[in-house]
C-alpha positions as CSV (number, residue, x, y, z in Angstrom):
1,M,0.0,0.0,0.0
2,L,2.8,2.4,0.9
3,F,4.5,1.5,-2.4
4,R,1.4,2.4,-4.4
5,L,1.1,5.7,-2.5
6,V,4.7,6.7,-3.3
7,L,4.3,5.7,-6.9
8,I,1.1,7.9,-7.3
9,I,2.8,10.8,-5.6
10,G,5.8,10.4,-8.0
11,I,3.6,10.4,-11.1
12,I,1.7,13.4,-10.0
13,F,5.0,15.2,-9.3
14,T,6.3,14.3,-12.7
15,L,3.1,15.5,-14.6
16,F,3.2,18.7,-12.6
17,S,6.8,19.3,-13.5
18,C,6.1,18.6,-17.2
19,S,3.2,21.0,-17.3
20,K,5.2,23.7,-15.8
21,K,8.0,23.2,-18.4
22,K,5.5,23.5,-21.2
23,E,4.3,26.9,-19.8
24,V,7.9,28.3,-19.8
25,Y,8.8,29.5,-23.4
26,E,10.9,32.1,-24.9
27,P,9.0,34.6,-27.2
28,T,10.2,34.9,-30.7
29,K,12.5,37.9,-31.1
30,K,10.8,40.6,-33.1
31,V,12.6,41.5,-36.3
32,N,13.3,45.2,-37.0
33,P,10.9,46.0,-39.9
34,Y,12.9,49.0,-40.9
35,V,15.9,46.8,-41.5
36,L,13.8,44.4,-43.7
37,Y,12.3,47.3,-45.6
38,E,15.8,48.7,-46.3
39,E,17.0,45.3,-47.4
40,G,14.0,45.1,-49.8
41,L,14.9,48.5,-51.2
42,E,18.5,47.6,-51.8
43,A,17.5,44.4,-53.6
44,F,14.9,46.4,-55.6
45,D,17.6,48.9,-56.7
46,R,19.8,46.1,-58.0
47,N,16.8,44.5,-59.8
48,D,16.7,41.5,-57.5
49,F,12.9,41.7,-57.5
50,F,12.2,38.2,-56.1
51,F,14.3,38.9,-53.0
52,A,12.9,42.4,-52.7
53,S,9.4,41.1,-52.7
54,K,10.2,38.6,-50.0
55,K,11.7,41.3,-47.7
56,F,8.9,43.7,-48.3
57,S,6.4,41.0,-47.4
58,E,8.4,40.3,-44.2
59,A,8.5,44.0,-43.4
60,E,4.7,44.3,-43.8
61,L,4.1,41.5,-41.3
62,N,6.4,43.2,-38.7
63,F,5.4,46.9,-39.0
64,E,3.0,48.1,-36.3
65,K,2.1,51.3,-38.2
66,V,-0.6,50.5,-40.8
67,E,0.7,53.0,-43.4
68,L,4.2,51.5,-43.3
69,A,2.7,47.9,-43.6
70,A,0.6,49.1,-46.6
71,K,3.6,50.7,-48.2
72,S,5.5,47.4,-47.8
73,S,2.7,45.5,-49.4
74,I,2.4,47.8,-52.4
75,M,6.2,47.5,-52.9
76,S,6.0,43.8,-52.7
77,S,3.4,43.8,-55.5
78,F,5.5,46.0,-57.7
79,S,8.5,43.8,-57.2
80,L,6.4,40.7,-58.3
81,Y,5.3,42.7,-61.3
82,G,8.9,43.5,-62.1
83,I,9.7,39.8,-62.7
84,N,6.4,39.2,-64.6
85,F,4.8,37.2,-61.7
86,Y,1.5,38.6,-62.8
87,D,-0.8,36.2,-61.0
88,D,1.1,36.6,-57.7
89,A,1.2,40.4,-58.2
90,I,-2.6,40.5,-58.9
91,E,-3.3,38.4,-55.8
92,N,-1.1,40.6,-53.7
93,L,-2.7,43.8,-55.0
94,N,-6.2,42.5,-54.3
95,R,-5.2,41.6,-50.8
96,Y,-3.6,45.0,-50.3
97,L,-6.8,46.7,-51.5
98,K,-8.9,44.6,-49.1
99,N,-6.6,45.1,-46.1
100,Y,-5.7,48.8,-46.7
101,P,-8.7,50.4,-48.4
102,S,-7.9,53.9,-47.1
103,D,-4.2,53.9,-47.9
104,K,-2.9,56.8,-50.0
105,N,-1.5,54.4,-52.6
106,V,-4.8,52.8,-53.5
107,I,-5.0,54.7,-56.7
108,Y,-1.6,53.4,-57.8
109,A,-2.7,49.9,-56.9
110,H,-5.7,50.1,-59.2
111,Y,-3.4,51.5,-61.9
112,L,-0.9,48.7,-61.6
113,L,-3.7,46.1,-61.8
114,A,-4.8,47.7,-65.1
115,I,-1.3,47.7,-66.4
116,I,-0.8,44.1,-65.5
117,Y,-3.9,43.0,-67.3
118,F,-2.9,45.2,-70.3
119,E,0.5,43.7,-70.6
120,Q,-1.0,40.2,-70.8
121,I,-2.9,41.1,-74.0
122,S,-1.9,38.9,-76.9
123,D,-2.8,39.4,-80.6
124,E,-6.3,39.4,-81.9
125,K,-6.1,35.8,-83.1
126,K,-5.6,34.4,-79.5
127,D,-7.4,34.5,-76.2
128,L,-9.9,37.4,-75.8
129,K,-10.1,37.1,-72.0
130,P,-7.0,39.3,-71.2
131,L,-8.4,42.0,-73.5
132,L,-11.7,42.1,-71.8
133,L,-10.2,42.1,-68.4
134,A,-7.8,44.9,-69.3
135,D,-10.7,46.9,-70.8
136,E,-12.8,46.4,-67.6
137,K,-10.0,47.4,-65.2
138,I,-9.1,50.5,-67.3
139,D,-12.8,51.5,-67.5
140,F,-13.0,51.2,-63.7
141,F,-9.9,53.4,-63.2
142,I,-10.9,56.1,-65.7
143,K,-14.4,56.3,-64.1
144,N,-13.1,56.6,-60.5
145,Y,-9.9,58.6,-61.0
146,P,-10.5,60.6,-64.2
147,D,-8.3,63.6,-63.3
148,T,-5.0,61.8,-62.6
149,D,-1.9,61.4,-64.7
150,Y,-2.4,57.7,-64.7
151,S,-5.8,58.2,-66.3
152,I,-4.2,60.0,-69.3
153,D,-1.9,57.0,-69.9
154,L,-4.8,54.5,-69.5
155,K,-7.0,56.4,-72.0
156,F,-4.3,55.9,-74.6
157,K,-4.2,52.2,-73.7
158,K,-7.9,52.0,-73.9
159,D,-7.8,53.2,-77.5
160,L,-5.3,50.4,-78.2
161,I,-7.6,47.8,-76.6
162,Q,-10.5,49.1,-78.6
163,N,-8.5,48.6,-81.8
164,Q,-7.5,45.1,-80.8
165,L,-11.1,44.1,-79.9
166,A,-12.2,45.5,-83.3
167,A,-9.4,43.6,-85.0
168,K,-10.6,40.4,-83.3
169,E,-14.0,40.9,-84.6
170,L,-12.7,41.6,-88.1
171,F,-10.5,38.6,-88.0
172,V,-13.4,36.3,-87.1
173,A,-15.7,38.0,-89.7
174,K,-13.1,37.4,-92.5
175,Y,-13.0,33.7,-91.4
176,Y,-16.7,33.5,-91.8
177,I,-16.6,35.2,-95.2
178,T,-14.0,32.7,-96.5
179,T,-16.3,29.9,-95.4
180,K,-19.4,31.7,-96.8
181,K,-21.2,31.9,-93.5
182,W,-22.7,35.3,-94.2
183,V,-25.0,35.7,-91.2
184,P,-22.3,35.4,-88.5
185,A,-19.9,37.4,-90.6
186,I,-22.5,40.3,-90.8
187,K,-23.0,40.0,-87.1
188,R,-19.4,40.4,-86.3
189,L,-19.0,43.3,-88.7
190,K,-22.0,45.1,-87.2
191,I,-20.3,44.8,-83.7
192,I,-17.4,46.9,-85.2
193,V,-19.8,49.5,-86.6
194,E,-21.8,49.8,-83.4
195,K,-19.1,49.5,-80.7
196,Y,-15.8,50.2,-82.3
197,D,-16.6,53.0,-84.8
198,Q,-13.7,55.1,-83.6
199,T,-11.1,52.4,-84.5
200,V,-9.0,52.1,-87.6
201,F,-11.0,49.0,-88.7
202,I,-14.4,50.8,-89.1
203,E,-13.8,51.6,-92.8
204,E,-13.0,48.0,-93.8
205,A,-15.9,46.7,-91.8
206,L,-18.4,49.0,-93.6
207,H,-16.9,47.9,-97.0
208,R,-17.3,44.2,-96.1
209,L,-20.9,44.8,-95.2
210,V,-21.4,46.4,-98.6
211,E,-19.7,43.4,-100.3
212,I,-21.7,40.8,-98.4
213,H,-25.2,42.4,-98.8
214,Y,-24.5,43.1,-102.6
215,H,-23.4,39.5,-103.0
216,L,-26.6,38.3,-101.3
217,G,-28.8,40.6,-103.6
218,I,-29.8,42.9,-100.7
219,E,-28.8,46.1,-102.6
220,K,-30.7,48.4,-100.3
221,E,-28.6,47.4,-97.3
222,A,-25.5,47.4,-99.4
223,K,-26.2,51.1,-100.5
224,Y,-27.0,52.0,-96.9
225,Y,-23.6,51.0,-95.6
226,A,-21.9,52.5,-98.7
227,N,-23.6,55.8,-97.9
228,I,-22.3,55.7,-94.3
229,L,-18.8,54.9,-95.6
230,G,-19.0,57.7,-98.2
231,Y,-20.4,60.2,-95.8
232,N,-17.7,59.6,-93.2
233,Y,-14.7,58.4,-95.2
234,N,-15.3,59.5,-98.8
235,S,-11.6,59.9,-99.5
236,S,-10.7,56.4,-98.3
237,E,-9.6,53.5,-100.5
238,W,-12.2,51.3,-98.8
239,F,-15.0,53.7,-100.0
240,E,-13.6,53.5,-103.6
241,Q,-13.8,49.7,-103.3
242,S,-17.4,49.9,-102.2
243,Y,-18.3,52.3,-105.0
244,K,-16.8,49.9,-107.4
245,V,-19.0,47.1,-106.1
246,L,-22.2,49.2,-106.7
247,N,-20.9,50.7,-110.0
248,K,-19.4,47.9,-112.1
249,N,-18.2,50.2,-114.9
250,Y,-16.2,52.4,-112.5
251,K,-12.4,52.0,-112.8
252,I,-10.3,52.4,-109.7
253,K,-7.5,54.8,-110.4
254,K,-5.8,54.5,-107.1
255,K,-3.8,51.5,-106.1
256,R,-6.1,48.7,-105.1
257,L,-6.3,48.0,-101.4
258,D,-6.0,44.2,-101.0
259,E,-6.5,42.4,-97.7
260,G,-2.9,42.2,-97.0
261,E,-2.4,46.0,-97.1
262,I,-3.0,48.5,-94.3
263,T,-4.4,52.0,-94.4
264,N,-2.5,55.1,-93.3
265,K,-4.6,55.2,-90.0
266,E,-3.5,51.5,-89.4
267,K,0.1,52.5,-90.0
268,N,-0.2,55.3,-87.5
269,F,-1.8,52.9,-85.0
270,F,1.0,50.3,-85.3
271,K,3.5,53.1,-85.0
272,K,2.0,54.1,-81.7
273,I,2.3,50.5,-80.5
274,I,6.0,50.3,-81.4
275,E,6.7,53.7,-79.6
276,M,4.9,52.4,-76.6
277,I,6.9,49.2,-76.4
278,K,10.3,50.9,-76.8
């Protein structure tokens, strides 16, 4: 009996000692966020954007002041953008906007989001989703921050996007024309006329509508689109093409504008793109 009592007391003492040991711990030493942020800046200056992003993220977690944490977050996003980690940058920016909605750099965050989507745009023959996302983000920015310098830049990019969206519609319309699917071709061309009438592709879209309707024997519609083309672009080579369709005896004096050629407006458009990329 005495042995059992001693054993029980020993077990209780052991358990009590272990529980006391568990309660004793050393707190993790807090890292100086200013040092982390400085390391991030130094890495950023030498274009080591991956390391910079890591340091800015660590600084964000250690800063007690909200404005400094927010600044670290936006710098981390910009570093990710610098190495084309677009998905990570977008995720980080959306988190920043959620966590720091009143921060002074919110405008820049929205601008950077629009730029990231814009830079993922491929040509008109490929995926349309990046174009639509970029268009949506740019519209949001221009609507909410119209008087900023960023807005001026995005308005120019908006024009480029509109041209690419129109080019996409024209590309698809031409495919339908080659396969003699007239109804979907007309539908695509009308989208250009109704939504993208300020782009460089409006003249060709109108001419193709003249061609298709005349081919189908719907001369009234063909003349309708020819009149629009003539009223707005009577000096264009596309109008001369349409005039020839409706007046078989007319001889085109100017150089014929084949599908592979581009107009002066298109040349100016592509020139702008080249200048933007430089």
